[in-house]
ZAMARZA-824617 format. One record per residue (C-alpha): residue number from 1; x, y, z. Coordinates in pm, 1 decimal, padded with zeros to 6 digits. Example, Ala and Ser with C-alpha at 12.3 -4.5 7.8 and 13.67 -1.06 7.14 Angstrom:
residues 2
+-----+----------+----------+----------+
|   i |       xx |       yy |       zz |
+-----+----------+----------+----------+
|   1 |  01230.0 | -00450.0 |  00780.0 |
|   2 |  01367.0 | -00106.0 |  00714.0 |
+-----+----------+----------+----------+
This chain:
residues 409
+-----+----------+----------+----------+
|   i |       xx |       yy |       zz |
+-----+----------+----------+----------+
|   1 |  00018.8 |  00033.1 |  00022.6 |
|   2 |  00293.3 |  00258.6 |  00086.1 |
|   3 |  00421.9 |  00165.7 | -00264.1 |
|   4 |  00106.5 |  00268.9 | -00429.8 |
|   5 |  00076.5 |  00578.3 | -00264.1 |
|   6 |  00466.5 |  00681.7 | -00295.4 |
|   7 |  00407.5 |  00611.3 | -00669.1 |
|   8 |  00089.9 |  00813.8 | -00677.9 |
|   9 |  00243.2 |  01105.1 | -00505.7 |
|  10 |  00512.5 |  01095.9 | -00715.7 |
|  11 |  00322.5 |  01071.3 | -01043.1 |
|  12 |  00095.8 |  01338.5 | -00933.5 |
|  13 |  00414.8 |  01559.2 | -00877.6 |
|  14 |  00573.9 |  01479.2 | -01224.5 |
|  15 |  00287.4 |  01575.1 | -01366.8 |
|  16 |  00265.0 |  01943.3 | -01217.7 |
|  17 |  00674.8 |  01935.2 | -01251.0 |
|  18 |  00521.3 |  01894.9 | -01661.8 |
|  19 |  00303.2 |  02129.0 | -01646.9 |
|  20 |  00571.6 |  02373.8 | -01601.0 |
|  21 |  00803.7 |  02329.9 | -01769.8 |
|  22 |  00528.9 |  02286.6 | -02049.8 |
|  23 |  00471.8 |  02685.6 | -01955.4 |
|  24 |  00815.6 |  02743.8 | -02047.6 |
|  25 |  00809.8 |  02626.5 | -02365.4 |
|  26 |  00540.0 |  02803.8 | -02487.3 |
|  27 |  00677.2 |  03100.5 | -02334.2 |
|  28 |  01022.0 |  03035.9 | -02491.7 |
|  29 |  00834.8 |  02977.9 | -02844.8 |
|  30 |  00531.3 |  03153.1 | -02892.1 |
|  31 |  00337.9 |  02902.6 | -02988.7 |
|  32 |  00066.2 |  02655.2 | -02876.2 |
|  33 |  00156.4 |  02322.9 | -03120.6 |
|  34 |  00513.6 |  02336.9 | -02997.3 |
|  35 |  00325.8 |  02348.7 | -02661.6 |
|  36 |  00132.3 |  02040.6 | -02745.0 |
|  37 |  00383.0 |  01851.6 | -02921.3 |
|  38 |  00581.6 |  01903.4 | -02643.3 |
|  39 |  00322.7 |  01802.4 | -02396.8 |
|  40 |  00212.4 |  01506.2 | -02553.3 |
|  41 |  00551.2 |  01362.3 | -02648.3 |
|  42 |  00680.2 |  01434.0 | -02279.5 |
|  43 |  00382.0 |  01281.4 | -02103.2 |
|  44 |  00308.0 |  01025.3 | -02350.5 |
|  45 |  00664.2 |  00856.0 | -02285.9 |
|  46 |  00617.1 |  00909.2 | -01903.6 |
|  47 |  00285.6 |  00749.7 | -01907.2 |
|  48 |  00429.4 |  00451.5 | -02101.4 |
|  49 |  00741.1 |  00439.7 | -01879.4 |
|  50 |  00544.3 |  00440.8 | -01574.8 |
|  51 |  00311.1 |  00152.6 | -01749.0 |
|  52 |  00646.0 | -00069.8 | -01774.7 |
|  53 |  00782.2 | -00013.1 | -01448.5 |
|  54 |  00477.5 | -00075.2 | -01304.1 |
|  55 |  00422.0 | -00423.0 | -01491.4 |
|  56 |  00735.4 | -00549.8 | -01426.0 |
|  57 |  00781.1 | -00442.0 | -01076.2 |
|  58 |  00626.7 | -00769.6 | -00894.6 |
|  59 |  00937.4 | -00963.7 | -01074.4 |
|  60 |  01190.4 | -00686.6 | -01026.0 |
|  61 |  01315.7 | -00557.7 | -01355.4 |
|  62 |  01439.7 | -00797.3 | -01506.5 |
|  63 |  01434.8 | -01020.4 | -01835.5 |
|  64 |  01331.7 | -00721.3 | -01993.2 |
|  65 |  01265.3 | -00617.1 | -02375.9 |
|  66 |  01417.0 | -00434.9 | -02620.3 |
|  67 |  01140.3 | -00181.5 | -02609.0 |
|  68 |  01055.5 | -00198.8 | -02223.0 |
|  69 |  01437.2 | -00132.4 | -02202.6 |
|  70 |  01423.3 |  00159.4 | -02471.2 |
|  71 |  01094.4 |  00309.9 | -02315.4 |
|  72 |  01245.7 |  00355.6 | -01916.3 |
|  73 |  01571.4 |  00473.1 | -02008.8 |
|  74 |  01368.8 |  00714.8 | -02252.8 |
|  75 |  01148.6 |  00824.1 | -01943.5 |
|  76 |  01433.3 |  00876.8 | -01722.7 |
|  77 |  01628.9 |  01057.7 | -01997.8 |
|  78 |  01350.8 |  01299.5 | -02050.6 |
|  79 |  01302.1 |  01360.6 | -01695.1 |
|  80 |  01673.8 |  01446.2 | -01628.6 |
|  81 |  01679.0 |  01666.9 | -01927.3 |
|  82 |  01345.9 |  01890.0 | -01797.4 |
|  83 |  01513.2 |  01903.5 | -01450.6 |
|  84 |  01817.0 |  02041.8 | -01611.0 |
|  85 |  01588.7 |  02271.2 | -01814.5 |
|  86 |  01386.0 |  02367.9 | -01471.1 |
|  87 |  01663.3 |  02554.1 | -01368.7 |
|  88 |  01692.3 |  02855.6 | -01646.6 |
|  89 |  01299.3 |  02809.0 | -01596.0 |
|  90 |  01295.4 |  02884.1 | -01224.4 |
|  91 |  01594.3 |  03147.5 | -01244.2 |
|  92 |  01367.9 |  03363.7 | -01469.5 |
|  93 |  01101.0 |  03381.9 | -01257.4 |
|  94 |  01305.6 |  03422.8 | -00939.2 |
|  95 |  01435.2 |  03724.0 | -01143.0 |
|  96 |  01097.7 |  03835.5 | -01239.1 |
|  97 |  00974.7 |  03791.3 | -00897.7 |
|  98 |  01233.0 |  04016.1 | -00730.3 |
|  99 |  01198.3 |  04262.6 | -00985.7 |
| 100 |  00818.0 |  04270.8 | -00910.4 |
| 101 |  00896.2 |  04353.6 | -00545.4 |
| 102 |  01136.0 |  04666.7 | -00627.0 |
| 103 |  00891.0 |  04744.9 | -00918.5 |
| 104 |  01106.0 |  04744.1 | -01173.6 |
| 105 |  00843.4 |  04530.9 | -01419.5 |
| 106 |  00567.9 |  04812.3 | -01365.0 |
| 107 |  00682.1 |  05035.4 | -01659.6 |
| 108 |  00658.0 |  04917.3 | -02021.7 |
| 109 |  01019.1 |  04914.6 | -02069.0 |
| 110 |  01051.0 |  04716.3 | -01752.5 |
| 111 |  00746.4 |  04446.8 | -01909.3 |
| 112 |  00971.8 |  04466.0 | -02254.8 |
| 113 |  01272.6 |  04371.3 | -02095.0 |
| 114 |  01100.3 |  04098.6 | -01904.2 |
| 115 |  00959.0 |  03941.4 | -02170.5 |
| 116 |  01241.0 |  03956.9 | -02395.6 |
| 117 |  01498.8 |  03803.0 | -02097.1 |
| 118 |  01250.3 |  03553.0 | -02043.8 |
| 119 |  01259.7 |  03415.5 | -02396.4 |
| 120 |  01586.7 |  03447.9 | -02430.0 |
| 121 |  01648.6 |  03276.4 | -02075.9 |
| 122 |  01422.3 |  02962.8 | -02207.0 |
| 123 |  01521.2 |  02963.8 | -02523.3 |
| 124 |  01879.7 |  02908.1 | -02438.2 |
| 125 |  01773.3 |  02626.8 | -02161.5 |
| 126 |  01534.2 |  02472.9 | -02493.9 |
| 127 |  01893.1 |  02481.9 | -02709.4 |
| 128 |  02117.3 |  02362.6 | -02426.7 |
| 129 |  01924.9 |  02107.7 | -02315.5 |
| 130 |  01903.7 |  01893.7 | -02668.8 |
| 131 |  02278.0 |  01871.0 | -02621.0 |
| 132 |  02240.6 |  01597.4 | -02297.9 |
| 133 |  01868.3 |  01471.9 | -02438.8 |
| 134 |  02098.8 |  01359.7 | -02752.0 |
| 135 |  02342.3 |  01197.1 | -02547.2 |
| 136 |  02091.4 |  01011.8 | -02364.1 |
| 137 |  01973.2 |  00928.4 | -02744.7 |
| 138 |  02276.2 |  00795.5 | -02787.0 |
| 139 |  02342.6 |  00614.4 | -02445.7 |
| 140 |  02034.7 |  00407.0 | -02465.7 |
| 141 |  02085.9 |  00278.5 | -02815.6 |
| 142 |  02411.9 |  00258.2 | -02895.0 |
| 143 |  02614.9 |  00394.5 | -02597.2 |
| 144 |  02574.9 |  00063.3 | -02354.2 |
| 145 |  02769.2 | -00157.0 | -02625.5 |
| 146 |  03017.5 |  00070.3 | -02649.7 |
| 147 |  03240.2 | -00156.0 | -02493.2 |
| 148 |  03643.1 | -00017.0 | -02459.1 |
| 149 |  03909.8 | -00176.8 | -02427.5 |
| 150 |  04115.2 | -00023.7 | -02130.3 |
| 151 |  04500.6 | -00132.2 | -02105.9 |
| 152 |  04730.6 | -00081.0 | -01777.3 |
| 153 |  05091.0 | -00140.2 | -01731.5 |
| 154 |  05161.2 | -00216.0 | -01382.6 |
| 155 |  05522.0 | -00201.7 | -01241.8 |
| 156 |  05615.7 | -00397.3 | -00953.9 |
| 157 |  05935.9 | -00416.3 | -00757.7 |
| 158 |  05925.3 | -00780.9 | -00651.5 |
| 159 |  05720.4 | -00935.9 | -00916.5 |
| 160 |  05842.0 | -01249.5 | -01041.7 |
| 161 |  06075.1 | -01242.9 | -01277.3 |
| 162 |  05874.6 | -01533.6 | -01500.3 |
| 163 |  05611.7 | -01325.9 | -01483.9 |
| 164 |  05735.1 | -01037.3 | -01653.8 |
| 165 |  05506.9 | -00883.0 | -01935.1 |
| 166 |  05245.4 | -01131.6 | -01820.9 |
| 167 |  04862.8 | -01021.3 | -01953.5 |
| 168 |  04554.0 | -01053.9 | -01748.9 |
| 169 |  04209.7 | -00943.2 | -01872.5 |
| 170 |  03926.2 | -00829.1 | -01651.1 |
| 171 |  03551.7 | -00795.7 | -01718.0 |
| 172 |  03330.1 | -00716.1 | -01437.2 |
| 173 |  02892.1 | -00685.6 | -01324.3 |
| 174 |  02784.7 | -00873.5 | -01667.4 |
| 175 |  02389.8 | -00807.8 | -01543.7 |
| 176 |  02299.1 | -01084.6 | -01799.8 |
| 177 |  01936.4 | -01015.3 | -01729.8 |
| 178 |  01966.1 | -00681.5 | -01823.6 |
| 179 |  02054.6 | -00757.5 | -02183.4 |
| 180 |  01848.8 | -00682.3 | -02493.0 |
| 181 |  02089.1 | -00793.5 | -02800.4 |
| 182 |  02327.9 | -01124.2 | -02813.1 |
| 183 |  02506.9 | -01024.6 | -03080.2 |
| 184 |  02608.5 | -00687.4 | -02925.5 |
| 185 |  02701.3 | -00886.2 | -02625.1 |
| 186 |  02877.6 | -01165.0 | -02825.2 |
| 187 |  03116.5 | -00863.1 | -02962.5 |
| 188 |  03196.6 | -00751.8 | -02654.9 |
| 189 |  03320.2 | -01119.7 | -02580.0 |
| 190 |  03498.5 | -01195.7 | -02862.7 |
| 191 |  03680.0 | -00830.4 | -02783.6 |
| 192 |  03777.6 | -01012.3 | -02478.7 |
| 193 |  03885.3 | -01312.3 | -02604.7 |
| 194 |  04079.5 | -01100.2 | -02866.2 |
| 195 |  04312.9 | -00961.3 | -02583.5 |
| 196 |  04508.3 | -01288.0 | -02587.3 |
| 197 |  04546.2 | -01301.1 | -02228.8 |
| 198 |  04723.3 | -01522.0 | -02014.7 |
| 199 |  04450.5 | -01536.5 | -01737.3 |
| 200 |  04065.2 | -01420.4 | -01743.1 |
| 201 |  03917.4 | -01266.4 | -01408.9 |
| 202 |  03526.4 | -01198.4 | -01370.8 |
| 203 |  03492.2 | -00987.7 | -01053.2 |
| 204 |  03111.1 | -01027.2 | -00976.6 |
| 205 |  02738.2 | -00955.5 | -01076.3 |
| 206 |  02711.8 | -01234.5 | -01315.3 |
| 207 |  02295.8 | -01127.1 | -01309.0 |
| 208 |  02002.7 | -00897.7 | -01188.4 |
| 209 |  01854.3 | -01183.7 | -00988.2 |
| 210 |  01805.6 | -01525.5 | -01163.0 |
| 211 |  02039.9 | -01741.1 | -01236.9 |
| 212 |  01846.1 | -01842.3 | -01509.0 |
| 213 |  01943.6 | -01512.7 | -01679.5 |
| 214 |  02287.3 | -01616.9 | -01768.2 |
| 215 |  02161.7 | -01931.6 | -01992.3 |
| 216 |  02137.0 | -01708.7 | -02316.9 |
| 217 |  02507.3 | -01645.0 | -02299.4 |
| 218 |  02680.3 | -01967.2 | -02107.2 |
| 219 |  02840.5 | -02057.6 | -02431.8 |
| 220 |  02996.5 | -01691.8 | -02422.7 |
| 221 |  03167.5 | -01766.3 | -02141.0 |
| 222 |  03279.2 | -02121.7 | -02191.7 |
| 223 |  03394.4 | -01992.4 | -02553.8 |
| 224 |  03628.4 | -01788.7 | -02352.5 |
| 225 |  04004.7 | -01951.4 | -02304.6 |
| 226 |  04347.2 | -01892.2 | -02115.0 |
| 227 |  04649.6 | -02077.1 | -02070.9 |
| 228 |  04651.6 | -01994.8 | -01735.0 |
| 229 |  04251.1 | -02043.6 | -01661.9 |
| 230 |  03918.8 | -01825.5 | -01586.1 |
| 231 |  03831.0 | -01734.6 | -01276.6 |
| 232 |  03574.7 | -01552.7 | -01091.4 |
| 233 |  03395.5 | -01411.9 | -00785.2 |
| 234 |  03076.5 | -01367.6 | -00654.5 |
| 235 |  02904.3 | -01006.7 | -00653.3 |
| 236 |  02598.5 | -00842.9 | -00431.0 |
| 237 |  02385.6 | -00935.6 | -00693.2 |
| 238 |  02462.9 | -01296.3 | -00721.9 |
| 239 |  02306.8 | -01304.5 | -00377.6 |
| 240 |  01976.0 | -01214.0 | -00549.0 |
| 241 |  01835.3 | -01030.1 | -00197.8 |
| 242 |  01523.3 | -00949.3 | -00349.0 |
| 243 |  01331.2 | -01204.1 | -00112.9 |
| 244 |  01018.3 | -01143.0 | -00315.3 |
| 245 |  01169.5 | -01317.7 | -00635.4 |
| 246 |  01143.4 | -01652.2 | -00423.1 |
| 247 |  00845.1 | -01850.7 | -00268.9 |
| 248 |  01053.6 | -01994.6 |  00032.6 |
| 249 |  01420.2 | -01958.8 |  00138.4 |
| 250 |  01470.6 | -02324.1 | -00035.5 |
| 251 |  01460.3 | -02147.8 | -00380.4 |
| 252 |  01634.1 | -01869.2 | -00260.8 |
| 253 |  01937.3 | -02074.4 | -00185.2 |
| 254 |  01854.3 | -02297.2 | -00500.2 |
| 255 |  01877.1 | -01997.2 | -00722.6 |
| 256 |  02241.3 | -01901.3 | -00536.9 |
| 257 |  02372.5 | -02236.4 | -00627.4 |
| 258 |  02260.6 | -02214.8 | -00942.6 |
| 259 |  02409.0 | -01889.8 | -01007.5 |
| 260 |  02753.3 | -02070.2 | -00875.2 |
| 261 |  02722.0 | -02395.8 | -01130.1 |
| 262 |  02636.2 | -02193.0 | -01427.0 |
| 263 |  03008.7 | -02031.7 | -01339.0 |
| 264 |  03163.0 | -02392.6 | -01328.4 |
| 265 |  03000.3 | -02519.8 | -01585.8 |
| 266 |  03116.0 | -02239.9 | -01825.0 |
| 267 |  03478.6 | -02299.9 | -01686.6 |
| 268 |  03545.4 | -02073.3 | -01403.5 |
| 269 |  03698.7 | -02124.9 | -01081.1 |
| 270 |  03443.3 | -01956.8 | -00826.8 |
| 271 |  03712.0 | -01822.4 | -00596.3 |
| 272 |  03463.4 | -01779.2 | -00241.0 |
| 273 |  03690.4 | -01657.2 | -00000.3 |
| 274 |  03982.9 | -01876.7 | -00150.4 |
| 275 |  04310.0 | -01888.8 | -00331.8 |
| 276 |  04522.8 | -02069.7 | -00565.9 |
| 277 |  04854.1 | -02046.5 | -00733.1 |
| 278 |  04924.4 | -01927.9 | -01081.8 |
| 279 |  05240.2 | -02124.5 | -01168.4 |
| 280 |  05494.5 | -02037.9 | -01423.3 |
| 281 |  05793.9 | -02293.8 | -01382.4 |
| 282 |  05941.5 | -02267.0 | -01052.4 |
| 283 |  05768.6 | -01935.0 | -00952.2 |
| 284 |  05383.6 | -01843.6 | -00913.4 |
| 285 |  05230.4 | -01551.6 | -00806.6 |
| 286 |  04874.3 | -01631.7 | -00545.1 |
| 287 |  04550.5 | -01517.8 | -00670.0 |
| 288 |  04292.3 | -01471.1 | -00413.2 |
| 289 |  03920.3 | -01436.2 | -00443.7 |
| 290 |  03684.3 | -01305.6 | -00161.6 |
| 291 |  03276.9 | -01275.6 | -00165.3 |
| 292 |  03101.7 | -00987.8 | -00167.3 |
| 293 |  03195.4 | -00759.7 |  00160.8 |
| 294 |  03014.8 | -00374.5 |  00125.7 |
| 295 |  02897.9 | -00112.1 |  00298.0 |
| 296 |  02527.1 | -00167.2 |  00286.6 |
| 297 |  02516.1 | -00476.1 |  00114.3 |
| 298 |  02610.6 | -00844.5 |  00209.2 |
| 299 |  02936.0 | -00870.3 |  00397.2 |
| 300 |  03018.4 | -01253.3 |  00316.0 |
| 301 |  03365.7 | -01153.7 |  00196.3 |
| 302 |  03640.7 | -01274.2 |  00472.3 |
| 303 |  04034.7 | -01196.7 |  00317.8 |
| 304 |  04167.2 | -01410.9 |  00618.5 |
| 305 |  04004.0 | -01688.7 |  00553.4 |
| 306 |  04136.1 | -01614.5 |  00117.3 |
| 307 |  04508.2 | -01578.5 |  00252.2 |
| 308 |  04513.4 | -01950.7 |  00435.2 |
| 309 |  04827.2 | -02098.2 |  00366.3 |
| 310 |  04970.3 | -01768.7 |  00194.9 |
| 311 |  05320.0 | -01672.4 |  00287.4 |
| 312 |  05359.2 | -01337.4 |  00337.3 |
| 313 |  05636.9 | -01226.7 |  00106.0 |
| 314 |  05444.3 | -01365.0 | -00183.4 |
| 315 |  05297.1 | -01176.8 | -00483.8 |
| 316 |  04925.1 | -01139.2 | -00493.0 |
| 317 |  04645.7 | -01040.9 | -00703.4 |
| 318 |  04307.0 | -01022.6 | -00522.8 |
| 319 |  03968.2 | -01024.9 | -00662.2 |
| 320 |  03702.8 | -00839.4 | -00462.0 |
| 321 |  03378.6 | -00745.5 | -00607.7 |
| 322 |  03292.6 | -00380.7 | -00418.1 |
| 323 |  03570.9 | -00122.0 | -00382.0 |
| 324 |  03508.2 |  00014.2 | -00008.5 |
| 325 |  03638.6 | -00386.0 |  00069.7 |
| 326 |  03965.2 | -00251.0 | -00033.1 |
| 327 |  03937.3 |  00088.0 |  00186.6 |
| 328 |  03812.5 | -00072.2 |  00457.2 |
| 329 |  03976.2 | -00389.4 |  00510.5 |
| 330 |  04244.4 | -00472.2 |  00274.8 |
| 331 |  04483.4 | -00125.9 |  00315.7 |
| 332 |  04464.5 | -00178.7 |  00714.9 |
| 333 |  04498.7 | -00591.0 |  00658.2 |
| 334 |  04882.6 | -00706.3 |  00759.0 |
| 335 |  04890.4 | -00896.1 |  00421.7 |
| 336 |  05022.3 | -00687.4 |  00170.7 |
| 337 |  04819.5 | -00736.4 | -00128.8 |
| 338 |  05001.2 | -00620.1 | -00495.7 |
| 339 |  04667.9 | -00566.9 | -00700.7 |
| 340 |  04346.6 | -00573.0 | -00657.7 |
| 341 |  04078.9 | -00567.2 | -00908.3 |
| 342 |  03681.7 | -00484.3 | -00821.5 |
| 343 |  03379.1 | -00338.3 | -01006.1 |
| 344 |  03023.3 | -00257.1 | -00892.4 |
| 345 |  03008.5 |  00089.5 | -00919.9 |
| 346 |  02967.7 |  00099.9 | -01314.8 |
| 347 |  03072.4 |  00433.3 | -01264.0 |
| 348 |  02726.4 |  00454.4 | -01219.6 |
| 349 |  02709.3 |  00451.4 | -01635.3 |
| 350 |  02678.0 |  00817.4 | -01665.6 |
| 351 |  02933.6 |  01085.1 | -01657.3 |
| 352 |  03267.6 |  01287.5 | -01774.5 |
| 353 |  03611.6 |  01155.7 | -01837.6 |
| 354 |  03754.7 |  01360.1 | -02120.7 |
| 355 |  04005.7 |  01666.6 | -02103.9 |
| 356 |  04145.7 |  01579.2 | -01764.0 |
| 357 |  03760.4 |  01554.3 | -01609.8 |
| 358 |  03730.1 |  01309.3 | -01418.9 |
| 359 |  03317.2 |  01282.5 | -01241.3 |
| 360 |  03083.3 |  01101.9 | -01177.6 |
| 361 |  02753.2 |  01134.2 | -00956.9 |
| 362 |  02837.9 |  00787.8 | -00793.1 |
| 363 |  03191.2 |  00970.4 | -00659.1 |
| 364 |  02985.1 |  01107.7 | -00376.9 |
| 365 |  02917.3 |  00748.9 | -00280.7 |
| 366 |  03185.2 |  00576.3 | -00346.7 |
| 367 |  03581.2 |  00724.4 | -00299.6 |
| 368 |  03709.2 |  00494.2 | -00541.5 |
| 369 |  03503.5 |  00459.7 | -00815.1 |
| 370 |  03644.5 |  00371.5 | -01140.7 |
| 371 |  04006.1 |  00319.5 | -01295.0 |
| 372 |  04338.2 |  00292.1 | -01125.8 |
| 373 |  04397.9 |  00397.4 | -00763.0 |
| 374 |  04733.9 |  00333.8 | -00564.5 |
| 375 |  04790.9 |  00375.1 | -00188.9 |
| 376 |  05066.1 |  00245.7 |  00082.3 |
| 377 |  05230.9 |  00062.9 | -00215.4 |
| 378 |  04914.8 | -00105.8 | -00330.6 |
| 379 |  04702.7 | -00082.0 | -00691.0 |
| 380 |  04303.4 | -00080.5 | -00661.6 |
| 381 |  04111.4 | -00082.6 | -00992.4 |
| 382 |  03795.2 | -00078.4 | -01012.4 |
| 383 |  03610.6 | -00161.9 | -01352.8 |
| 384 |  03337.2 | -00012.1 | -01494.9 |
| 385 |  03129.5 | -00270.5 | -01562.6 |
| 386 |  03054.2 | -00497.3 | -01891.8 |
| 387 |  02655.6 | -00450.6 | -01876.4 |
| 388 |  02403.1 | -00237.5 | -01704.0 |
| 389 |  02143.4 | -00205.7 | -01423.2 |
| 390 |  01842.7 |  00004.3 | -01364.2 |
| 391 |  01915.2 |  00284.4 | -01614.4 |
| 392 |  01975.8 |  00056.5 | -01958.2 |
| 393 |  02232.2 |  00275.9 | -02083.9 |
| 394 |  02572.9 |  00431.9 | -02049.5 |
| 395 |  02638.4 |  00844.6 | -02116.8 |
| 396 |  03020.5 |  00896.4 | -02097.8 |
| 397 |  03106.9 |  00607.1 | -01902.3 |
| 398 |  03137.2 |  00311.2 | -02142.2 |
| 399 |  03169.2 | -00028.8 | -02096.4 |
| 400 |  03472.6 | -00132.3 | -01980.6 |
| 401 |  03727.7 | -00466.2 | -02127.5 |
| 402 |  04041.2 | -00414.2 | -01903.4 |
| 403 |  04381.2 | -00510.4 | -01940.6 |
| 404 |  04680.8 | -00521.0 | -01716.8 |
| 405 |  05050.7 | -00582.7 | -01798.7 |
| 406 |  05255.4 | -00687.9 | -01495.8 |
| 407 |  05638.7 | -00523.0 | -01501.8 |
| 408 |  05913.3 | -00521.1 | -01353.9 |
| 409 |  06053.1 | -00204.6 | -01180.7 |
+-----+----------+----------+----------+
């Protein structure tokens, strides 16, 4: 009942908000036809988006069709663009309000000046808002599959000599339940294989919630090959914490087991608070993996268990889905971890990483949210994710495949 009340209140508020924006569009263009066309388009996409959300709510936003993904993403895109546009409209109304207080709008010249200013501000707002709108349209059609290979060369003073030039490929946050194009996903997997890495690592969130979401893509996972193997860890979504999806705990547990089995059947060795040796001749590096550990999410990750039988001086790489684990646990741990690989944040799937600017709204939640970080002579890399979740698009933060080449100093 509370959900439906909040949904109704939200819908009513947005209708008032859209009415305000529609009035501003008319003032900017002085055309009732433009206002009517905009209103129909805006309210129409909003109504279709809300209807899609309501229809998928009982089972969560999983397994959406291409059309459903597009309608929800388009609705969110328009709302965000309208929010930006409202800044221009509100600023004009505030200027008008304060001028009316001091009496500057009471003359003919003041009224003309006010009308010209209003049209300028609102026309400028409409023009500038077209830029993010076009970006959103690209992000929900092409951007979400614009896979980027990011190459990192990392140097260490104590890397075993046999591993000079050793190449690792990382991908993360598959979220297989959100995809709407098998061919585009296959192209991304082909790109992973094309890196010809020595070792392939997947850092969690295989699905959105349900084990069955990965079934169309299991052959793609199985076809990935690397001479030193394929390894994975669990992300928070792999625990399927939304209890409303399952009739009982037995079903939920069966789903959790199936998610792990699908990875094993695809040839990935799942490291649940465990470790393995990656050996070349007589030398080796230690690969560690922990279950998910994150603030506000499940905390099954146990680094102490993962490092059992490990020596202090071993060269170690850790897979841990949530970067807050590195911040809160790994950096403070007596065991020196040379490199931690994480994902989880997706870089919010929205932001700017150009011309020396690195910004995303996710940075106000996560200190370490995308790319390479180094503290206390330990590296963390946060992968921006392969798939998408919630918002079916990517704007300025493309899906990522990362390669690491290890070097000696």
